[in-house]
Rosetta silent file (secondary structure, phi, psi, omega in degrees, C-alpha in Angstrom):
SEQUENCE: XXXXXXXXXXXXXXXXXXXXXXXXXXXXXXXXXXXXXXXXXXXXXXXXXXXXXXXXXXXXXXXXXXXXXXXXXXXXXXXXXXXXXXXXXXXXXXXXXXXXXXXXXXXXXXXXXXXXXXXXXXXXXXXXXXXXXXXXXXXXXXXXXXXXXXXXXXXXXXXXXXXXXXXXXXXX
SCORE:     score description
SCORE:     0.000 S_00000001
   1 L     0.000  132.394  178.555    0.021    0.028    0.023 S_00000001
   2 L   -89.291   98.544 -177.002    1.361    3.422   -0.929 S_00000001
   3 H   -67.420  -23.532  178.568    0.860    5.384    2.328 S_00000001
   4 H   -65.770  -24.229  173.477    1.921    8.660    0.713 S_00000001
   5 H   -71.093  -17.246  179.938   -1.355    8.657   -1.153 S_00000001
   6 H   -96.667   -1.212  179.846   -3.091    8.721    2.203 S_00000001
   7 L  -107.805  121.983 -179.994   -1.133   11.752    3.537 S_00000001
   8 E   -85.986  127.572  172.512   -2.405   15.194    2.571 S_00000001
   9 E   -99.853  124.630 -174.440    0.343   17.748    1.923 S_00000001
  10 E  -114.560  111.791  174.717   -0.726   21.301    2.664 S_00000001
  11 E   -71.933  145.899  173.760    1.762   23.901    1.271 S_00000001
  12 L    59.618   41.745  173.364    2.617   27.005    3.265 S_00000001
  13 L  -133.066  134.514    2.535    1.059   25.796    6.512 S_00000001
  14 L   -80.746   -1.495  176.000    1.472   26.794    9.294 S_00000001
  15 L  -149.974  165.622 -178.044    3.539   29.467    7.566 S_00000001
  16 L   -58.736  136.849 -179.366    4.969   30.168    4.161 S_00000001
  17 L    94.126   -9.759  177.761    7.631   27.777    3.108 S_00000001
  18 L  -100.541  134.007  179.051    6.417   24.920    5.315 S_00000001
  19 E  -110.078   92.422 -174.074    4.874   21.888    3.667 S_00000001
  20 E   -69.552  131.039  176.419    2.602   20.389    6.349 S_00000001
  21 E   -96.618  104.197 -179.743    2.062   16.533    6.289 S_00000001
  22 E   -93.543  114.493 -178.341   -1.527   15.876    7.415 S_00000001
  23 L   -91.278    1.634 -175.377   -2.036   12.293    8.505 S_00000001
  24 H   -61.992  -34.871  172.620   -5.765   12.654    9.291 S_00000001
  25 H   -60.758  -37.534  177.962   -6.733   11.036    5.934 S_00000001
  26 H   -65.900  -48.079 -177.158   -4.577    8.085    6.745 S_00000001
  27 H   -62.066  -35.776 -178.995   -6.056    7.778   10.274 S_00000001
  28 H   -68.572  -27.652 -176.950   -9.533    8.004    8.854 S_00000001
  29 L   -90.748   95.569 -174.830   -8.835    5.071    6.439 S_00000001
  30 H   -51.116  -44.398 -177.575   -8.950    2.066    8.802 S_00000001
  31 H   -67.767  -38.597  177.073   -7.173   -0.262    6.352 S_00000001
  32 H   -68.108  -41.972  178.004   -4.334    2.231    5.758 S_00000001
  33 H   -61.771  -44.555  179.473   -3.955    3.049    9.424 S_00000001
  34 H   -63.938  -40.594  179.134   -3.877   -0.661   10.322 S_00000001
  35 H   -62.051  -44.595 -177.478   -1.315   -1.327    7.505 S_00000001
  36 H   -62.460  -47.008 -174.095    0.921    1.547    8.765 S_00000001
  37 H   -72.494  -36.251  176.545    0.906    0.381   12.379 S_00000001
  38 H   -66.225  -38.349  176.008    1.290   -3.322   11.480 S_00000001
  39 H   -60.376  -44.431  173.668    4.234   -2.400    9.223 S_00000001
  40 H   -62.321  -41.997  175.614    5.921   -0.622   12.060 S_00000001
  41 H   -61.718  -37.261  176.810    5.268   -3.471   14.392 S_00000001
  42 H   -60.162  -38.849  177.703    6.757   -5.902   11.902 S_00000001
  43 H   -69.714  -23.924 -173.689    9.933   -3.797   11.867 S_00000001
  44 H  -109.081   -7.167 -168.313   10.107   -3.728   15.711 S_00000001
  45 H   -59.253  -28.835 -176.753    8.840   -7.204   16.727 S_00000001
  46 H  -104.383   25.169  175.684   12.368   -8.679   17.319 S_00000001
  47 H   -86.697  -12.455 -175.853   13.779   -5.732   19.282 S_00000001
  48 L    66.344   26.252  179.914   12.711   -7.166   22.652 S_00000001
  49 L   -70.421  145.290  177.423   11.051   -3.920   23.721 S_00000001
  50 L  -107.962  -17.888 -178.255    9.007   -3.954   26.883 S_00000001
  51 E  -146.714  147.651  167.483    7.558   -0.437   26.456 S_00000001
  52 E  -104.703  126.648  172.959    6.637    2.073   23.802 S_00000001
  53 E  -114.667  133.219 -178.046    7.318    5.666   24.985 S_00000001
  54 E  -144.401  145.965  171.392    5.751    8.479   22.989 S_00000001
  55 E   -75.180  144.209  172.962    5.169   12.192   23.389 S_00000001
  56 L   -77.523  143.516    6.155    1.615   13.290   23.665 S_00000001
  57 L  -109.518  -31.796 -173.885   -0.444   13.870   21.513 S_00000001
  58 H   -66.737  -35.541  177.226    0.689   13.119   18.027 S_00000001
  59 H   -60.757  -32.200  178.861    3.034   10.389   19.194 S_00000001
  60 H   -64.698  -26.025 -179.694    0.166    8.708   20.941 S_00000001
  61 H   -67.727  -30.734  176.435   -1.639    8.120   17.593 S_00000001
  62 H   -95.368  -38.829 -173.899    1.287    5.857   16.555 S_00000001
  63 H   -70.079  -41.150 -178.383    2.588    4.732   19.902 S_00000001
  64 H   -63.800  -56.221 -179.779   -0.711    3.346   21.424 S_00000001
  65 H   -66.498  -27.043  174.728   -1.646    1.003   18.577 S_00000001
  66 H   -63.777  -48.511  176.874    2.039   -0.012   18.159 S_00000001
  67 H   -59.735  -43.231 -179.488    2.234   -1.018   21.804 S_00000001
  68 H   -61.432  -47.900 -178.481   -1.139   -2.853   21.527 S_00000001
  69 H   -65.638  -38.576  179.594   -0.014   -4.901   18.479 S_00000001
  70 H   -75.768  -15.925 -179.718    3.350   -5.716   20.118 S_00000001
  71 L    71.032   37.844  178.059    1.641   -6.671   23.378 S_00000001
  72 L  -127.627  177.621 -174.663    3.851   -4.384   25.478 S_00000001
  73 E   -77.607  166.526  177.579    3.266   -1.396   27.717 S_00000001
  74 E  -131.085  135.845  172.308    2.813    2.260   26.791 S_00000001
  75 E  -126.011  127.083  176.514    4.190    5.352   28.472 S_00000001
  76 E  -104.051  130.788  178.333    3.203    8.816   27.444 S_00000001
  77 E   -87.804  140.770 -170.990    5.402   11.792   27.920 S_00000001
  78 E  -124.800  161.227  169.916    3.584   14.956   28.881 S_00000001
  79 L   -74.199  154.579 -177.072    4.212   18.682   29.041 S_00000001
  80 L   -56.959  146.170  177.549    4.930   19.958   32.633 S_00000001
  81 L    85.042    1.067 -176.592    2.143   20.231   35.084 S_00000001
  82 L  -100.083   -7.931 -179.938   -0.162   17.677   33.459 S_00000001
  83 L  -112.711  137.890  176.964    0.571   14.602   35.563 S_00000001
  84 L   -82.912  164.678  176.414   -0.402   13.968   39.157 S_00000001
  85 L    82.678 -166.783 -176.890    1.936   12.311   41.648 S_00000001
  86 L   -82.925  125.404 -177.233    5.700   12.177   41.582 S_00000001
  87 E  -117.937  158.416  169.401    7.181   13.047   38.167 S_00000001
  88 E  -107.102  131.829 -178.768   10.581   13.095   36.516 S_00000001
  89 E  -114.472  131.896  176.364   11.059   16.241   34.430 S_00000001
  90 E  -111.886  111.427 -179.178   13.523   16.461   31.576 S_00000001
  91 E   -92.331  141.757  174.638   14.427   20.091   30.666 S_00000001
  92 E  -147.195  160.480 -175.002   16.000   20.828   27.248 S_00000001
  93 E   -96.329  142.824  177.383   17.086   23.720   25.152 S_00000001
  94 E  -119.140  172.854  178.755   15.419   24.756   21.840 S_00000001
  95 L   -54.077  -39.665  179.579   16.564   27.209   19.218 S_00000001
  96 L  -125.541   64.203  178.619   14.558   30.039   20.932 S_00000001
  97 E   121.696 -145.005 -175.403   14.238   29.036   24.591 S_00000001
  98 E  -144.788  172.789  177.424   13.512   25.791   26.326 S_00000001
  99 E  -153.842 -176.105 -177.141   10.982   23.129   26.919 S_00000001
 100 E  -157.556  151.556  172.081   10.382   20.109   29.066 S_00000001
 101 E  -125.795  143.768 -178.589    8.869   16.595   29.130 S_00000001
 102 E  -124.412  154.101  178.086    7.509   14.869   32.159 S_00000001
 103 E  -152.124  148.875  170.230    6.745   11.245   33.039 S_00000001
 104 E   -55.772  134.535 -174.191    5.669    9.503   36.241 S_00000001
 105 L   -59.321  -28.312 -179.208    8.822    8.619   38.055 S_00000001
 106 L   -95.787    9.220 -173.510    7.818    4.933   38.314 S_00000001
 107 L   -74.033  -35.894 -173.649    6.689    4.627   34.678 S_00000001
 108 L  -124.356  125.775 -177.291   10.044    3.519   33.206 S_00000001
 109 L   -99.498  151.821  175.868   12.239    1.194   35.211 S_00000001
 110 L   -58.092  136.830  177.250   16.045    0.894   34.976 S_00000001
 111 L    89.787  -16.479  178.384   17.103   -1.863   32.515 S_00000001
 112 L   -65.566  142.473  173.970   13.778   -1.870   30.537 S_00000001
 113 E   -90.820  130.305 -169.101   14.030   -1.955   26.793 S_00000001
 114 E  -128.227  140.338  166.712   12.151    0.886   25.171 S_00000001
 115 E  -107.527  131.966  176.019   10.976    1.918   21.712 S_00000001
 116 E   -97.381  126.336 -172.809   10.447    5.655   21.230 S_00000001
 117 E  -125.824  135.588  172.001    7.541    6.293   18.826 S_00000001
 118 E  -150.811  166.732 -174.101    6.272    9.483   17.200 S_00000001
 119 E   -78.323  -27.954 -170.464    4.248   10.434   14.161 S_00000001
 120 E  -145.056  132.217  171.704    6.957   12.592   12.520 S_00000001
 121 E  -107.828  116.270  175.758   10.826   12.822   12.554 S_00000001
 122 L  -113.868  -95.369  177.253   11.902   16.280   11.403 S_00000001
 123 L   -79.375  -17.745 -178.415   14.847   17.938   13.169 S_00000001
 124 L    82.930   11.444 -179.370   14.836   15.144   15.740 S_00000001
 125 H   -64.784  -49.280  179.159   14.616   17.417   18.796 S_00000001
 126 H   -62.332  -50.012 -178.857   11.548   15.851   20.361 S_00000001
 127 H   -60.820  -46.126  179.550   12.702   12.280   19.687 S_00000001
 128 H   -59.759  -44.733 -179.394   16.213   12.978   20.984 S_00000001
 129 H   -71.320  -30.642  172.782   15.001   14.470   24.161 S_00000001
 130 H   -64.285  -42.401  173.933   12.506   11.659   24.686 S_00000001
 131 H   -60.122  -47.974 -176.882   15.455    9.234   24.307 S_00000001
 132 H   -60.154  -38.121  178.202   17.538   11.265   26.733 S_00000001
 133 H   -63.418  -47.965 -177.923   14.711   11.176   29.288 S_00000001
 134 H   -64.050  -39.608 -179.246   14.380    7.400   28.955 S_00000001
 135 H   -71.903  -32.354  173.694   18.111    6.883   29.305 S_00000001
 136 H   -60.128  -31.401  176.645   18.270    9.195   32.311 S_00000001
 137 L   -86.113    6.301  170.762   15.866    6.892   34.009 S_00000001
 138 L    90.117    6.271  177.398   18.220    3.988   33.299 S_00000001
 139 L   -91.626  164.451 -177.482   16.279    2.233   30.500 S_00000001
 140 E  -107.809  128.644  179.231   17.746    1.160   27.128 S_00000001
 141 E   -88.739  122.802 -176.247   16.373    2.563   23.898 S_00000001
 142 E   -99.281   -4.131 -179.451   16.198   -0.277   21.356 S_00000001
 143 E   169.396  160.141  174.576   14.826    1.873   18.556 S_00000001
 144 E  -126.748  127.894 -173.476   13.030    4.987   17.387 S_00000001
 145 E  -128.882  139.365 -174.997   10.054    4.568   15.033 S_00000001
 146 E  -137.441  147.161  171.729    8.146    7.141   12.980 S_00000001
 147 E   -73.900  -48.973 -177.701    5.313    7.157   10.548 S_00000001
 148 E  -120.677  145.190  171.809    6.910   10.066    8.473 S_00000001
 149 E  -125.636  126.653  172.900   10.453   11.277    8.128 S_00000001
 150 E   -92.506   93.741 -167.429   11.366   14.673    6.701 S_00000001
 151 H   -65.131  -27.706 -174.387   14.860   13.586    5.387 S_00000001
 152 H   -81.234    0.415 -176.717   16.191   17.074    4.581 S_00000001
 153 H  -105.169    2.755  173.653   15.995   18.295    8.179 S_00000001
 154 L    80.499    8.880 -179.309   18.648   16.176    9.836 S_00000001
 155 H   -59.220  -45.736 -176.949   16.660   14.278   12.358 S_00000001
 156 H   -62.504  -32.076  179.742   18.203   10.927   11.472 S_00000001
 157 H   -67.710  -40.231  178.018   21.733   12.382   11.997 S_00000001
 158 H   -60.624  -35.735 -177.705   20.646   13.469   15.552 S_00000001
 159 L  -102.615   22.725 -172.859   19.494    9.909   16.250 S_00000001
 160 L   -55.344  -23.887 -175.199   22.493    8.235   14.484 S_00000001
 161 L   -89.046    4.991 -176.070   23.334    6.146   17.585 S_00000001
 162 L  -128.510  142.392  174.399   19.799    4.568   17.545 S_00000001
 163 L   -66.308  114.289 -174.926   18.093    2.160   15.132 S_00000001
 164 E  -116.295  132.183 -175.269   15.682    4.522   13.448 S_00000001
 165 E  -126.035  132.257  172.469   12.737    3.411   11.369 S_00000001
 166 E  -141.058  144.193 -177.134   10.317    5.461    9.298 S_00000001
 167 E   -83.153  -43.189 -169.128    7.574    4.257    6.810 S_00000001
 168 E  -123.805  130.550  179.616    7.187    7.323    4.656 S_00000001
 169 E  -118.305  136.797  170.104    9.958    9.748    3.686 S_00000001
 170 E  -124.103  145.836  177.048    9.664   13.263    2.235 S_00000001
 171 L   -64.423  -38.709  174.883   12.702   15.413    1.347 S_00000001
 172 L   178.267    0.000    0.000   11.026   18.277    3.162 S_00000001
């Protein structure tokens, strides 16, 4: 199945020069969505992962069904202040300021094998910082998986030390 046919490209959104990749048509097509997630699962089934870790919200669209098919747990990374209880916060720098991800402190155990999943790999900043958070908690990242990769933005280079899988690639 050609998944690119199920992804709507919207030029100049959210601003001029950006070519937005809209996956809502793919998600709406049950057969295409199932094919995409099953394809990712087939690529990941022999990695020995115990958890899928994904940033909310777009990562959850890929991470949740991937974890379900693989029969493993799911952990969602959140923006600060959204989780009750004891959390671990990972602060990181961005081009113009900073950001942070949080997770319940007991959600990821030392030594666990983890797949990091997201819907899009662009510059690699979100994925890289999700990986750093997982490793800071003592777990091992066995791969990073994405539905879409924008190859011209250098994300794969940032993740060069990790097995990185993407189903659909666009130059940018």
